[in-house]
PyMOL Python script that loads the backbone (N, CA, C, O; Angstrom):
from pymol import cmd

cmd.read_pdbstr("""\
ATOM      1  N   MET A   1     -37.350  33.050   6.166  1.00  0.00           N
ATOM      2  CA  MET A   1     -38.309  32.723   5.157  1.00  0.00           C
ATOM      3  C   MET A   1     -38.927  33.941   4.523  1.00  0.00           C
ATOM      4  O   MET A   1     -39.269  34.893   5.224  1.00  0.00           O
ATOM      5  N   ALA A   2     -39.078  33.936   3.223  1.00  0.00           N
ATOM      6  CA  ALA A   2     -39.654  35.050   2.555  1.00  0.00           C
ATOM      7  C   ALA A   2     -41.091  35.264   2.992  1.00  0.00           C
ATOM      8  O   ALA A   2     -41.504  36.404   3.207  1.00  0.00           O
ATOM      9  N   ASP A   3     -41.871  34.179   3.129  1.00  0.00           N
ATOM     10  CA  ASP A   3     -43.291  34.281   3.508  1.00  0.00           C
ATOM     11  C   ASP A   3     -43.463  35.024   4.882  1.00  0.00           C
ATOM     12  O   ASP A   3     -44.364  35.841   5.073  1.00  0.00           O
ATOM     13  N   GLU A   4     -42.565  34.689   5.785  1.00  0.00           N
ATOM     14  CA  GLU A   4     -42.649  35.332   7.091  1.00  0.00           C
ATOM     15  C   GLU A   4     -42.438  36.835   7.004  1.00  0.00           C
ATOM     16  O   GLU A   4     -43.078  37.569   7.756  1.00  0.00           O
ATOM     17  N   LEU A   5     -41.572  37.331   6.125  1.00  0.00           N
ATOM     18  CA  LEU A   5     -41.335  38.683   5.963  1.00  0.00           C
ATOM     19  C   LEU A   5     -42.519  39.398   5.263  1.00  0.00           C
ATOM     20  O   LEU A   5     -42.776  40.580   5.492  1.00  0.00           O
ATOM     21  N   GLU A   6     -43.203  38.662   4.434  1.00  0.00           N
ATOM     22  CA  GLU A   6     -44.304  39.240   3.612  1.00  0.00           C
ATOM     23  C   GLU A   6     -45.630  39.128   4.425  1.00  0.00           C
ATOM     24  O   GLU A   6     -46.574  39.842   4.084  1.00  0.00           O
ATOM     25  N   THR A   7     -45.750  38.329   5.412  1.00  0.00           N
ATOM     26  CA  THR A   7     -46.971  38.107   6.174  1.00  0.00           C
ATOM     27  C   THR A   7     -47.023  39.122   7.323  1.00  0.00           C
ATOM     28  O   THR A   7     -46.109  39.178   8.145  1.00  0.00           O
ATOM     29  N   PRO A   8     -48.100  39.928   7.379  1.00  0.00           N
ATOM     30  CA  PRO A   8     -48.193  40.908   8.534  1.00  0.00           C
ATOM     31  C   PRO A   8     -48.434  40.144   9.828  1.00  0.00           C
ATOM     32  O   PRO A   8     -48.884  38.998   9.803  1.00  0.00           O
ATOM     33  N   TRP A   9     -48.150  40.745  10.901  1.00  0.00           N
ATOM     34  CA  TRP A   9     -48.353  40.174  12.252  1.00  0.00           C
ATOM     35  C   TRP A   9     -49.781  39.571  12.449  1.00  0.00           C
ATOM     36  O   TRP A   9     -49.918  38.483  13.008  1.00  0.00           O
ATOM     37  N   GLU A  10     -50.756  40.233  12.019  1.00  0.00           N
ATOM     38  CA  GLU A  10     -52.158  39.792  12.153  1.00  0.00           C
ATOM     39  C   GLU A  10     -52.371  38.495  11.347  1.00  0.00           C
ATOM     40  O   GLU A  10     -53.057  37.584  11.811  1.00  0.00           O
ATOM     41  N   GLY A  11     -51.771  38.413  10.123  1.00  0.00           N
ATOM     42  CA  GLY A  11     -51.901  37.238   9.364  1.00  0.00           C
ATOM     43  C   GLY A  11     -51.225  36.007  10.028  1.00  0.00           C
ATOM     44  O   GLY A  11     -51.737  34.888   9.996  1.00  0.00           O
ATOM     45  N   LYS A  12     -50.113  36.270  10.596  1.00  0.00           N
ATOM     46  CA  LYS A  12     -49.414  35.271  11.324  1.00  0.00           C
ATOM     47  C   LYS A  12     -50.247  34.748  12.507  1.00  0.00           C
ATOM     48  O   LYS A  12     -50.286  33.542  12.751  1.00  0.00           O
ATOM     49  N   CYS A  13     -50.903  35.643  13.231  1.00  0.00           N
ATOM     50  CA  CYS A  13     -51.780  35.291  14.305  1.00  0.00           C
ATOM     51  C   CYS A  13     -52.900  34.386  13.848  1.00  0.00           C
ATOM     52  O   CYS A  13     -53.188  33.358  14.461  1.00  0.00           O
ATOM     53  N   ARG A  14     -53.522  34.787  12.763  1.00  0.00           N
ATOM     54  CA  ARG A  14     -54.654  33.958  12.232  1.00  0.00           C
ATOM     55  C   ARG A  14     -54.155  32.600  11.776  1.00  0.00           C
ATOM     56  O   ARG A  14     -54.855  31.610  11.989  1.00  0.00           O
ATOM     57  N   GLU A  15     -53.005  32.496  11.171  1.00  0.00           N
ATOM     58  CA  GLU A  15     -52.518  31.261  10.665  1.00  0.00           C
ATOM     59  C   GLU A  15     -52.213  30.370  11.863  1.00  0.00           C
ATOM     60  O   GLU A  15     -52.569  29.192  11.843  1.00  0.00           O
ATOM     61  N   GLU A  16     -51.573  30.882  12.893  1.00  0.00           N
ATOM     62  CA  GLU A  16     -51.374  30.070  14.075  1.00  0.00           C
ATOM     63  C   GLU A  16     -52.537  29.627  14.809  1.00  0.00           C
ATOM     64  O   GLU A  16     -52.581  28.504  15.311  1.00  0.00           O
ATOM     65  N   ALA A  17     -53.552  30.527  14.900  1.00  0.00           N
ATOM     66  CA  ALA A  17     -54.802  30.190  15.520  1.00  0.00           C
ATOM     67  C   ALA A  17     -55.583  29.126  14.725  1.00  0.00           C
ATOM     68  O   ALA A  17     -56.197  28.218  15.286  1.00  0.00           O
ATOM     69  N   HIS A  18     -55.530  29.282  13.415  1.00  0.00           N
ATOM     70  CA  HIS A  18     -56.143  28.208  12.546  1.00  0.00           C
ATOM     71  C   HIS A  18     -55.482  26.833  12.766  1.00  0.00           C
ATOM     72  O   HIS A  18     -56.163  25.833  12.994  1.00  0.00           O
ATOM     73  N   ALA A  19     -54.182  26.810  12.695  1.00  0.00           N
ATOM     74  CA  ALA A  19     -53.485  25.502  12.828  1.00  0.00           C
ATOM     75  C   ALA A  19     -53.781  24.981  14.249  1.00  0.00           C
ATOM     76  O   ALA A  19     -54.031  23.785  14.393  1.00  0.00           O
ATOM     77  N   PHE A  20     -53.767  25.806  15.294  1.00  0.00           N
ATOM     78  CA  PHE A  20     -54.047  25.297  16.630  1.00  0.00           C
ATOM     79  C   PHE A  20     -55.478  24.766  16.752  1.00  0.00           C
ATOM     80  O   PHE A  20     -55.721  23.727  17.367  1.00  0.00           O
ATOM     81  N   ALA A  21     -56.414  25.500  16.155  1.00  0.00           N
ATOM     82  CA  ALA A  21     -57.820  25.039  16.161  1.00  0.00           C
ATOM     83  C   ALA A  21     -57.978  23.713  15.474  1.00  0.00           C
ATOM     84  O   ALA A  21     -58.738  22.873  15.957  1.00  0.00           O
ATOM     85  N   LYS A  22     -57.298  23.478  14.364  1.00  0.00           N
ATOM     86  CA  LYS A  22     -57.383  22.192  13.656  1.00  0.00           C
ATOM     87  C   LYS A  22     -56.866  21.110  14.471  1.00  0.00           C
ATOM     88  O   LYS A  22     -57.429  20.016  14.496  1.00  0.00           O
ATOM     89  N   ARG A  23     -55.704  21.393  15.213  1.00  0.00           N
ATOM     90  CA  ARG A  23     -55.139  20.372  16.124  1.00  0.00           C
ATOM     91  C   ARG A  23     -56.117  20.092  17.289  1.00  0.00           C
ATOM     92  O   ARG A  23     -56.295  18.940  17.686  1.00  0.00           O
ATOM     93  N   CYS A  24     -56.745  21.150  17.829  1.00  0.00           N
ATOM     94  CA  CYS A  24     -57.735  20.950  18.906  1.00  0.00           C
ATOM     95  C   CYS A  24     -58.867  20.091  18.443  1.00  0.00           C
ATOM     96  O   CYS A  24     -59.285  19.179  19.157  1.00  0.00           O
ATOM     97  N   ALA A  25     -59.384  20.359  17.244  1.00  0.00           N
ATOM     98  CA  ALA A  25     -60.476  19.597  16.673  1.00  0.00           C
ATOM     99  C   ALA A  25     -60.122  18.092  16.651  1.00  0.00           C
ATOM    100  O   ALA A  25     -60.905  17.232  17.053  1.00  0.00           O
ATOM    101  N   GLN A  26     -58.907  17.832  16.162  1.00  0.00           N
ATOM    102  CA  GLN A  26     -58.442  16.509  16.071  1.00  0.00           C
ATOM    103  C   GLN A  26     -58.353  15.852  17.470  1.00  0.00           C
ATOM    104  O   GLN A  26     -58.838  14.736  17.657  1.00  0.00           O
ATOM    105  N   LEU A  27     -57.741  16.536  18.441  1.00  0.00           N
ATOM    106  CA  LEU A  27     -57.622  16.032  19.768  1.00  0.00           C
ATOM    107  C   LEU A  27     -59.034  15.795  20.398  1.00  0.00           C
ATOM    108  O   LEU A  27     -59.262  14.796  21.080  1.00  0.00           O
ATOM    109  N   TYR A  28     -59.937  16.718  20.150  1.00  0.00           N
ATOM    110  CA  TYR A  28     -61.296  16.561  20.642  1.00  0.00           C
ATOM    111  C   TYR A  28     -61.923  15.318  20.125  1.00  0.00           C
ATOM    112  O   TYR A  28     -62.554  14.581  20.882  1.00  0.00           O
ATOM    113  N   ALA A  29     -61.758  15.038  18.761  1.00  0.00           N
ATOM    114  CA  ALA A  29     -62.363  13.834  18.227  1.00  0.00           C
ATOM    115  C   ALA A  29     -61.739  12.549  18.750  1.00  0.00           C
ATOM    116  O   ALA A  29     -62.399  11.515  18.856  1.00  0.00           O
ATOM    117  N   GLU A  30     -60.453  12.637  19.075  1.00  0.00           N
ATOM    118  CA  GLU A  30     -59.744  11.407  19.492  1.00  0.00           C
ATOM    119  C   GLU A  30     -59.850  11.131  20.976  1.00  0.00           C
ATOM    120  O   GLU A  30     -59.489  10.032  21.398  1.00  0.00           O
ATOM    121  N   ASN A  31     -60.321  12.055  21.795  1.00  0.00           N
ATOM    122  CA  ASN A  31     -60.310  11.886  23.223  1.00  0.00           C
ATOM    123  C   ASN A  31     -61.344  10.821  23.749  1.00  0.00           C
ATOM    124  O   ASN A  31     -62.555  11.043  23.740  1.00  0.00           O
ATOM    125  N   PRO A  32     -60.784   9.649  24.208  1.00  0.00           N
ATOM    126  CA  PRO A  32     -61.719   8.650  24.674  1.00  0.00           C
ATOM    127  C   PRO A  32     -62.096   8.800  26.198  1.00  0.00           C
ATOM    128  O   PRO A  32     -62.848   7.981  26.727  1.00  0.00           O
ATOM    129  N   TYR A  33     -61.602   9.779  26.840  1.00  0.00           N
ATOM    130  CA  TYR A  33     -61.743   9.800  28.273  1.00  0.00           C
ATOM    131  C   TYR A  33     -62.782  10.871  28.768  1.00  0.00           C
ATOM    132  O   TYR A  33     -63.742  10.551  29.468  1.00  0.00           O
ATOM    133  N   SER A  34     -62.550  12.091  28.386  1.00  0.00           N
ATOM    134  CA  SER A  34     -63.270  13.221  28.938  1.00  0.00           C
ATOM    135  C   SER A  34     -64.633  13.405  28.252  1.00  0.00           C
ATOM    136  O   SER A  34     -64.732  13.252  27.035  1.00  0.00           O
ATOM    137  N   GLU A  35     -65.667  13.725  29.008  1.00  0.00           N
ATOM    138  CA  GLU A  35     -66.890  14.117  28.432  1.00  0.00           C
ATOM    139  C   GLU A  35     -66.855  15.624  27.901  1.00  0.00           C
ATOM    140  O   GLU A  35     -67.708  16.091  27.146  1.00  0.00           O
ATOM    141  N   ARG A  36     -65.822  16.274  28.367  1.00  0.00           N
ATOM    142  CA  ARG A  36     -65.663  17.670  27.994  1.00  0.00           C
ATOM    143  C   ARG A  36     -64.217  17.993  27.514  1.00  0.00           C
ATOM    144  O   ARG A  36     -63.492  18.790  28.109  1.00  0.00           O
ATOM    145  N   PRO A  37     -63.860  17.327  26.415  1.00  0.00           N
ATOM    146  CA  PRO A  37     -62.423  17.531  25.981  1.00  0.00           C
ATOM    147  C   PRO A  37     -62.055  18.938  25.623  1.00  0.00           C
ATOM    148  O   PRO A  37     -60.899  19.315  25.812  1.00  0.00           O
ATOM    149  N   LEU A  38     -62.955  19.739  25.120  1.00  0.00           N
ATOM    150  CA  LEU A  38     -62.590  21.165  24.827  1.00  0.00           C
ATOM    151  C   LEU A  38     -62.231  21.926  26.087  1.00  0.00           C
ATOM    152  O   LEU A  38     -61.291  22.720  26.095  1.00  0.00           O
ATOM    153  N   GLU A  39     -62.969  21.686  27.136  1.00  0.00           N
ATOM    154  CA  GLU A  39     -62.694  22.310  28.437  1.00  0.00           C
ATOM    155  C   GLU A  39     -61.220  21.960  28.835  1.00  0.00           C
ATOM    156  O   GLU A  39     -60.485  22.854  29.256  1.00  0.00           O
ATOM    157  N   ARG A  40     -60.806  20.751  28.716  1.00  0.00           N
ATOM    158  CA  ARG A  40     -59.467  20.280  29.060  1.00  0.00           C
ATOM    159  C   ARG A  40     -58.412  21.009  28.157  1.00  0.00           C
ATOM    160  O   ARG A  40     -57.361  21.430  28.640  1.00  0.00           O
ATOM    161  N   ILE A  41     -58.729  21.143  26.826  1.00  0.00           N
ATOM    162  CA  ILE A  41     -57.797  21.809  25.928  1.00  0.00           C
ATOM    163  C   ILE A  41     -57.628  23.292  26.343  1.00  0.00           C
ATOM    164  O   ILE A  41     -56.512  23.803  26.441  1.00  0.00           O
ATOM    165  N   ILE A  42     -58.737  23.939  26.574  1.00  0.00           N
ATOM    166  CA  ILE A  42     -58.654  25.351  26.863  1.00  0.00           C
ATOM    167  C   ILE A  42     -57.981  25.606  28.240  1.00  0.00           C
ATOM    168  O   ILE A  42     -57.252  26.581  28.427  1.00  0.00           O
ATOM    169  N   ASN A  43     -58.262  24.680  29.197  1.00  0.00           N
ATOM    170  CA  ASN A  43     -57.612  24.810  30.501  1.00  0.00           C
ATOM    171  C   ASN A  43     -56.111  24.647  30.371  1.00  0.00           C
ATOM    172  O   ASN A  43     -55.342  25.378  30.995  1.00  0.00           O
ATOM    173  N   ASP A  44     -55.692  23.672  29.548  1.00  0.00           N
ATOM    174  CA  ASP A  44     -54.264  23.443  29.306  1.00  0.00           C
ATOM    175  C   ASP A  44     -53.625  24.697  28.609  1.00  0.00           C
ATOM    176  O   ASP A  44     -52.528  25.135  28.955  1.00  0.00           O
ATOM    177  N   LEU A  45     -54.375  25.240  27.615  1.00  0.00           N
ATOM    178  CA  LEU A  45     -53.914  26.447  26.966  1.00  0.00           C
ATOM    179  C   LEU A  45     -53.671  27.616  27.930  1.00  0.00           C
ATOM    180  O   LEU A  45     -52.663  28.321  27.895  1.00  0.00           O
ATOM    181  N   MET A  46     -54.719  27.761  28.819  1.00  0.00           N
ATOM    182  CA  MET A  46     -54.568  28.833  29.823  1.00  0.00           C
ATOM    183  C   MET A  46     -53.348  28.690  30.753  1.00  0.00           C
ATOM    184  O   MET A  46     -52.659  29.667  31.047  1.00  0.00           O
ATOM    185  N   THR A  47     -53.100  27.450  31.208  1.00  0.00           N
ATOM    186  CA  THR A  47     -51.985  27.203  32.075  1.00  0.00           C
ATOM    187  C   THR A  47     -50.648  27.372  31.312  1.00  0.00           C
ATOM    188  O   THR A  47     -49.662  27.856  31.869  1.00  0.00           O
ATOM    189  N   GLU A  48     -50.641  26.974  30.062  1.00  0.00           N
ATOM    190  CA  GLU A  48     -49.405  27.204  29.298  1.00  0.00           C
ATOM    191  C   GLU A  48     -49.129  28.690  29.034  1.00  0.00           C
ATOM    192  O   GLU A  48     -47.981  29.135  29.029  1.00  0.00           O
ATOM    193  N   LEU A  49     -50.179  29.417  28.821  1.00  0.00           N
ATOM    194  CA  LEU A  49     -50.049  30.915  28.635  1.00  0.00           C
ATOM    195  C   LEU A  49     -49.414  31.521  29.970  1.00  0.00           C
ATOM    196  O   LEU A  49     -48.465  32.304  29.940  1.00  0.00           O
ATOM    197  N   TRP A  50     -50.011  31.097  31.108  1.00  0.00           N
ATOM    198  CA  TRP A  50     -49.474  31.567  32.381  1.00  0.00           C
ATOM    199  C   TRP A  50     -48.093  31.196  32.605  1.00  0.00           C
ATOM    200  O   TRP A  50     -47.290  31.995  33.086  1.00  0.00           O
ATOM    201  N   ASP A  51     -47.766  29.930  32.251  1.00  0.00           N
ATOM    202  CA  ASP A  51     -46.422  29.401  32.462  1.00  0.00           C
ATOM    203  C   ASP A  51     -45.383  30.122  31.544  1.00  0.00           C
ATOM    204  O   ASP A  51     -44.192  30.153  31.854  1.00  0.00           O
ATOM    205  N   THR A  52     -45.854  30.683  30.439  1.00  0.00           N
ATOM    206  CA  THR A  52     -44.927  31.354  29.545  1.00  0.00           C
ATOM    207  C   THR A  52     -44.847  32.848  29.798  1.00  0.00           C
ATOM    208  O   THR A  52     -44.259  33.586  29.007  1.00  0.00           O
ATOM    209  N   GLY A  53     -45.454  33.308  30.930  1.00  0.00           N
ATOM    210  CA  GLY A  53     -45.304  34.740  31.343  1.00  0.00           C
ATOM    211  C   GLY A  53     -46.417  35.669  31.136  1.00  0.00           C
ATOM    212  O   GLY A  53     -46.270  36.852  31.441  1.00  0.00           O
ATOM    213  N   PHE A  54     -47.571  35.215  30.622  1.00  0.00           N
ATOM    214  CA  PHE A  54     -48.726  36.108  30.566  1.00  0.00           C
ATOM    215  C   PHE A  54     -49.335  36.159  32.013  1.00  0.00           C
ATOM    216  O   PHE A  54     -49.274  35.191  32.772  1.00  0.00           O
ATOM    217  N   SER A  55     -49.879  37.257  32.318  1.00  0.00           N
ATOM    218  CA  SER A  55     -50.495  37.419  33.689  1.00  0.00           C
ATOM    219  C   SER A  55     -51.895  36.895  33.647  1.00  0.00           C
ATOM    220  O   SER A  55     -52.518  36.745  32.596  1.00  0.00           O
ATOM    221  N   GLN A  56     -52.374  36.617  34.865  1.00  0.00           N
ATOM    222  CA  GLN A  56     -53.779  36.098  34.967  1.00  0.00           C
ATOM    223  C   GLN A  56     -54.737  37.120  34.426  1.00  0.00           C
ATOM    224  O   GLN A  56     -55.738  36.752  33.810  1.00  0.00           O
ATOM    225  N   THR A  57     -54.458  38.450  34.641  1.00  0.00           N
ATOM    226  CA  THR A  57     -55.260  39.476  34.150  1.00  0.00           C
ATOM    227  C   THR A  57     -55.315  39.530  32.610  1.00  0.00           C
ATOM    228  O   THR A  57     -56.376  39.690  32.006  1.00  0.00           O
ATOM    229  N   GLU A  58     -54.155  39.394  32.023  1.00  0.00           N
ATOM    230  CA  GLU A  58     -54.054  39.374  30.530  1.00  0.00           C
ATOM    231  C   GLU A  58     -54.804  38.219  29.937  1.00  0.00           C
ATOM    232  O   GLU A  58     -55.550  38.372  28.970  1.00  0.00           O
ATOM    233  N   ILE A  59     -54.601  37.043  30.527  1.00  0.00           N
ATOM    234  CA  ILE A  59     -55.290  35.784  30.066  1.00  0.00           C
ATOM    235  C   ILE A  59     -56.758  35.916  30.142  1.00  0.00           C
ATOM    236  O   ILE A  59     -57.482  35.659  29.179  1.00  0.00           O
ATOM    237  N   SER A  60     -57.216  36.335  31.332  1.00  0.00           N
ATOM    238  CA  SER A  60     -58.653  36.476  31.572  1.00  0.00           C
ATOM    239  C   SER A  60     -59.296  37.475  30.686  1.00  0.00           C
ATOM    240  O   SER A  60     -60.368  37.210  30.141  1.00  0.00           O
ATOM    241  N   ALA A  61     -58.685  38.632  30.512  1.00  0.00           N
ATOM    242  CA  ALA A  61     -59.239  39.701  29.612  1.00  0.00           C
ATOM    243  C   ALA A  61     -59.241  39.210  28.229  1.00  0.00           C
ATOM    244  O   ALA A  61     -60.216  39.449  27.516  1.00  0.00           O
ATOM    245  N   ALA A  62     -58.237  38.543  27.783  1.00  0.00           N
ATOM    246  CA  ALA A  62     -58.253  38.056  26.368  1.00  0.00           C
ATOM    247  C   ALA A  62     -59.371  37.048  26.135  1.00  0.00           C
ATOM    248  O   ALA A  62     -60.078  37.160  25.134  1.00  0.00           O
ATOM    249  N   PHE A  63     -59.562  36.070  27.016  1.00  0.00           N
ATOM    250  CA  PHE A  63     -60.627  35.126  26.882  1.00  0.00           C
ATOM    251  C   PHE A  63     -62.024  35.813  26.960  1.00  0.00           C
ATOM    252  O   PHE A  63     -62.915  35.519  26.163  1.00  0.00           O
ATOM    253  N   LEU A  64     -62.177  36.697  27.900  1.00  0.00           N
ATOM    254  CA  LEU A  64     -63.464  37.353  28.034  1.00  0.00           C
ATOM    255  C   LEU A  64     -63.789  38.255  26.831  1.00  0.00           C
ATOM    256  O   LEU A  64     -64.931  38.285  26.373  1.00  0.00           O
ATOM    257  N   ASP A  65     -62.756  39.013  26.303  1.00  0.00           N
ATOM    258  CA  ASP A  65     -62.937  39.833  25.091  1.00  0.00           C
ATOM    259  C   ASP A  65     -63.344  38.978  23.891  1.00  0.00           C
ATOM    260  O   ASP A  65     -64.202  39.342  23.087  1.00  0.00           O
ATOM    261  N   ALA A  66     -62.653  37.772  23.811  1.00  0.00           N
ATOM    262  CA  ALA A  66     -62.987  36.910  22.703  1.00  0.00           C
ATOM    263  C   ALA A  66     -64.420  36.415  22.728  1.00  0.00           C
ATOM    264  O   ALA A  66     -65.095  36.328  21.703  1.00  0.00           O
ATOM    265  N   MET A  67     -64.889  36.071  24.019  1.00  0.00           N
ATOM    266  CA  MET A  67     -66.236  35.615  24.204  1.00  0.00           C
ATOM    267  C   MET A  67     -67.210  36.711  23.888  1.00  0.00           C
ATOM    268  O   MET A  67     -68.256  36.446  23.294  1.00  0.00           O
ATOM    269  N   VAL A  68     -66.915  37.912  24.254  1.00  0.00           N
ATOM    270  CA  VAL A  68     -67.821  39.032  23.946  1.00  0.00           C
ATOM    271  C   VAL A  68     -67.983  39.255  22.432  1.00  0.00           C
ATOM    272  O   VAL A  68     -69.049  39.660  21.968  1.00  0.00           O
ATOM    273  N   ASP A  69     -66.904  38.982  21.666  1.00  0.00           N
ATOM    274  CA  ASP A  69     -66.896  39.249  20.250  1.00  0.00           C
ATOM    275  C   ASP A  69     -67.487  38.042  19.476  1.00  0.00           C
ATOM    276  O   ASP A  69     -67.795  38.175  18.292  1.00  0.00           O
ATOM    277  N   MET A  70     -67.642  36.913  20.102  1.00  0.00           N
ATOM    278  CA  MET A  70     -68.129  35.677  19.417  1.00  0.00           C
ATOM    279  C   MET A  70     -69.453  35.881  18.744  1.00  0.00           C
ATOM    280  O   MET A  70     -69.568  35.527  17.571  1.00  0.00           O
ATOM    281  N   PRO A  71     -70.465  36.422  19.384  1.00  0.00           N
ATOM    282  CA  PRO A  71     -71.778  36.583  18.685  1.00  0.00           C
ATOM    283  C   PRO A  71     -71.707  37.396  17.386  1.00  0.00           C
ATOM    284  O   PRO A  71     -72.457  37.131  16.446  1.00  0.00           O
ATOM    285  N   ARG A  72     -70.806  38.384  17.334  1.00  0.00           N
ATOM    286  CA  ARG A  72     -70.670  39.126  16.106  1.00  0.00           C
ATOM    287  C   ARG A  72     -70.069  38.253  15.030  1.00  0.00           C
ATOM    288  O   ARG A  72     -70.527  38.238  13.888  1.00  0.00           O
ATOM    289  N   TYR A  73     -69.020  37.515  15.417  1.00  0.00           N
ATOM    290  CA  TYR A  73     -68.392  36.641  14.363  1.00  0.00           C
ATOM    291  C   TYR A  73     -69.346  35.467  13.977  1.00  0.00           C
ATOM    292  O   TYR A  73     -69.452  35.100  12.806  1.00  0.00           O
ATOM    293  N   ALA A  74     -70.003  34.919  14.953  1.00  0.00           N
ATOM    294  CA  ALA A  74     -70.857  33.727  14.617  1.00  0.00           C
ATOM    295  C   ALA A  74     -72.251  34.114  14.105  1.00  0.00           C
ATOM    296  O   ALA A  74     -72.995  33.242  13.655  1.00  0.00           O
ATOM    297  N   ALA A  75     -72.607  35.357  14.161  1.00  0.00           N
ATOM    298  CA  ALA A  75     -73.821  35.866  13.616  1.00  0.00           C
ATOM    299  C   ALA A  75     -75.063  35.094  14.110  1.00  0.00           C
ATOM    300  O   ALA A  75     -76.014  34.885  13.357  1.00  0.00           O
ATOM    301  N   GLY A  76     -75.032  34.671  15.409  1.00  0.00           N
ATOM    302  CA  GLY A  76     -76.163  33.969  15.948  1.00  0.00           C
ATOM    303  C   GLY A  76     -76.166  32.417  15.725  1.00  0.00           C
ATOM    304  O   GLY A  76     -77.012  31.698  16.256  1.00  0.00           O
ATOM    305  N   VAL A  77     -75.258  31.979  14.979  1.00  0.00           N
ATOM    306  CA  VAL A  77     -75.207  30.503  14.672  1.00  0.00           C
ATOM    307  C   VAL A  77     -74.440  29.768  15.768  1.00  0.00           C
ATOM    308  O   VAL A  77     -73.319  30.162  16.091  1.00  0.00           O
ATOM    309  N   GLU A  78     -74.988  28.751  16.325  1.00  0.00           N
ATOM    310  CA  GLU A  78     -74.349  28.074  17.466  1.00  0.00           C
ATOM    311  C   GLU A  78     -73.063  27.320  16.998  1.00  0.00           C
ATOM    312  O   GLU A  78     -72.067  27.329  17.721  1.00  0.00           O
ATOM    313  N   ARG A  79     -73.071  26.689  15.838  1.00  0.00           N
ATOM    314  CA  ARG A  79     -71.961  25.903  15.374  1.00  0.00           C
ATOM    315  C   ARG A  79     -71.835  26.112  13.844  1.00  0.00           C
ATOM    316  O   ARG A  79     -72.827  26.096  13.115  1.00  0.00           O
ATOM    317  N   ARG A  80     -70.632  26.300  13.406  1.00  0.00           N
ATOM    318  CA  ARG A  80     -70.357  26.418  11.977  1.00  0.00           C
ATOM    319  C   ARG A  80     -70.710  25.135  11.254  1.00  0.00           C
ATOM    320  O   ARG A  80     -70.261  24.062  11.656  1.00  0.00           O
ATOM    321  N   GLY A  81     -71.500  25.217  10.200  1.00  0.00           N
ATOM    322  CA  GLY A  81     -71.860  24.103   9.423  1.00  0.00           C
ATOM    323  C   GLY A  81     -72.963  23.275  10.025  1.00  0.00           C
ATOM    324  O   GLY A  81     -73.237  22.167   9.563  1.00  0.00           O
ATOM    325  N   GLY A  82     -73.588  23.788  11.034  1.00  0.00           N
ATOM    326  CA  GLY A  82     -74.662  22.942  11.697  1.00  0.00           C
ATOM    327  C   GLY A  82     -75.741  23.720  12.247  1.00  0.00           C
ATOM    328  O   GLY A  82     -76.680  23.160  12.814  1.00  0.00           O
TER     329      GLY A  82
END
""", "prot")
cmd.dss("prot")
cmd.show_as("cartoon", "prot")
cmd.util.cbc("prot")
cmd.orient("prot")
């Protein structure tokens, strides 16, 4: 695809993350069982990452680094739009 050749790696990462987040939000809204559906989704993501060859150290570091960066991105707001 021409778009794939023109989109830098970082752009592809953002696009995939955005699509995944939208699917997670839909699953979250549809979950009739768990009181903590996001925890289930993140836990499943972690196990899938491990099953596809990422190490525990890589997964843990990535999640922790993302959490450390969250206040900068969120600028002190607990939830977007709310």
